[in-house]
C-alpha positions in Angstrom: 53.8 209.2 132.0 55.4 206.6 129.9 53.9 203.2 129.2 56.2 200.2 129.1 55.9 197.1 127.1 54.4 194.3 129.2 57.0 192.0 130.6 55.2 188.8 129.5 56.4 188.2 126.0 54.1 186.0 123.9 56.1 183.2 122.3 55.7 182.7 118.6 55.9 179.0 117.6 58.8 178.0 115.4 57.7 177.4 111.8 57.5 173.7 111.0 60.7 172.1 109.8 60.3 171.7 106.1 61.1 168.4 104.4 62.3 170.3 101.3 63.6 173.8 101.1 60.2 175.3 100.1 57.7 172.7 101.4 55.6 174.0 104.3 57.0 177.6 104.2 54.1 179.9 105.0 53.9 183.7 104.2 53.5 184.4 108.0 55.5 182.5 110.6 53.7 184.0 113.6 51.1 186.6 114.7 50.1 188.2 118.0 47.2 190.5 118.6 47.7 193.2 121.3 51.5 192.7 121.1 51.9 196.2 122.7 49.5 198.0 125.0 47.5 201.2 124.1 49.8 203.4 126.2 52.9 202.2 124.4 51.2 202.6 121.0 50.2 206.1 121.9 53.7 207.1 123.0 55.4 205.6 119.9 52.8 207.2 117.5 53.3 210.6 119.3 57.1 210.3 118.9 56.8 209.4 115.3 54.4 212.2 114.7 56.9 214.6 116.2 59.3 213.5 113.4 56.7 214.1 110.6 59.0 216.5 108.8 61.6 213.7 108.4 59.4 211.2 106.7 59.8 210.8 102.9 57.0 210.3 100.4 57.7 207.1 98.6 55.5 205.0 96.3 52.1 205.2 98.1 53.3 205.9 101.7 55.7 207.9 103.8 58.8 206.2 105.0 61.4 206.8 107.8 64.4 204.4 108.4 66.3 203.9 111.6 69.4 201.8 112.4 71.8 200.0 110.0 72.1 201.4 106.4 70.6 198.9 104.0 69.8 199.2 100.3 66.2 198.3 99.8 65.2 198.6 96.2 61.7 199.9 97.2 62.8 202.8 99.4 65.3 205.6 99.3 64.9 206.3 103.1 67.2 203.5 104.0 70.1 205.3 102.4 70.3 207.8 105.3 68.8 206.1 108.3 68.5 207.9 111.7 69.7 206.5 115.0 67.1 204.3 116.6 65.1 206.5 119.0 65.1 205.5 122.7 61.3 204.9 122.6 61.8 202.0 120.1 64.5 200.2 122.1 62.2 198.3 124.4 60.1 197.2 121.4 63.2 196.0 119.5 64.5 194.1 122.6 61.1 192.4 122.9 61.1 191.4 119.3 64.7 190.2 119.5 63.5 187.7 122.2 61.3 186.1 119.5 64.2 185.5 117.2 65.6 182.0 117.0 68.8 181.4 119.1 71.9 182.5 117.3 70.0 184.9 115.0 71.3 188.4 114.6 69.5 191.1 116.6 67.3 193.6 114.9 69.5 196.3 113.4 67.1 198.1 111.1 63.6 199.6 111.6 61.7 200.9 108.6 58.5 202.8 109.4 55.9 202.8 106.7 53.3 205.5 107.5 49.9 205.4 105.7 48.8 209.0 105.1 45.2 208.4 104.2 42.9 205.9 102.5 44.8 206.0 99.2 48.1 204.9 100.9 49.5 201.5 100.0 52.5 199.3 100.2 53.5 198.1 96.7 53.8 194.4 96.0 57.3 193.3 96.8 59.4 190.8 98.8 62.3 191.5 101.1 64.7 188.9 99.6 67.9 190.9 99.2 71.0 188.8 99.5 72.4 191.1 102.2 69.7 190.0 104.6 70.8 187.1 106.8 68.9 183.9 105.6 68.1 182.9 109.2 66.6 186.3 110.1 62.9 187.2 110.5 60.9 190.3 109.7 58.6 191.7 112.3 55.8 194.2 111.6 53.9 196.0 114.3 50.8 197.9 113.3 50.1 201.2 115.0 47.1 203.5 114.9 44.7 201.8 112.7 43.7 198.4 111.2 44.9 197.1 107.9 45.4 193.9 106.0 48.5 192.5 104.4 48.0 190.4 101.3 50.4 187.7 99.9 51.0 186.5 96.4 53.2 183.6 95.3 56.4 184.9 93.8 55.9 186.2 90.3 52.0 186.2 90.6 49.5 189.0 91.2 46.9 186.5 92.5 46.4 187.0 96.2 46.8 183.6 98.0 46.5 184.8 101.6 45.3 187.9 103.4 46.1 188.6 107.1 44.2 191.1 109.2 46.4 193.5 111.1 44.5 195.3 113.9 46.2 198.1 115.9 49.0 197.0 118.2 49.3 193.6 116.5 52.5 192.0 115.3 53.2 189.5 112.6 56.4 187.9 111.5 57.8 186.5 108.3 60.8 184.3 107.8 63.5 185.4 105.4 62.9 182.0 103.6 59.3 183.1 102.9 60.5 186.1 101.0 61.9 183.8 98.3 58.4 182.3 97.8 55.9 185.1 98.5 55.5 188.8 97.9 53.4 191.0 100.1 51.4 194.2 99.7 48.9 196.5 101.4 46.1 197.7 99.1 44.7 201.2 99.3 
């Protein structure tokens, strides 16, 4: 048995058009609860668990990269990414439909696995120059709930926290990465 991603794709509203380059840019541009069904979640988690020996311990979590080779300062796993597994193709196709017209398709998937209550994602922003300025970042939470927190760039004061229940998805614009950093606390 394999579960499929439901054909009805929720539409994320476009972020408001700012009147200046930074006005109205929010840390999160969209969010959908139950973005995938429980069967799909179970299948993806089982596949990733079958690859446990390929995850790398990095700075508070385990990481595994797929797709295009990028240099992310916060992870070494992106130096030798694996081919995108077949089980993730439908999810990436569905996420690509949420991209703005003319935006490049998803070409990199970074799996951050929390290995217990002490796991965390360090404060950072994904503002590398190599990332297309019109692109978006999509995060799908699998297995358990968490919260992602946001700080204005250069600050450690949390300005926004977003709950992330299992199977939910949130998106961030590339532009938001110049204004906000994000983290997951242990």
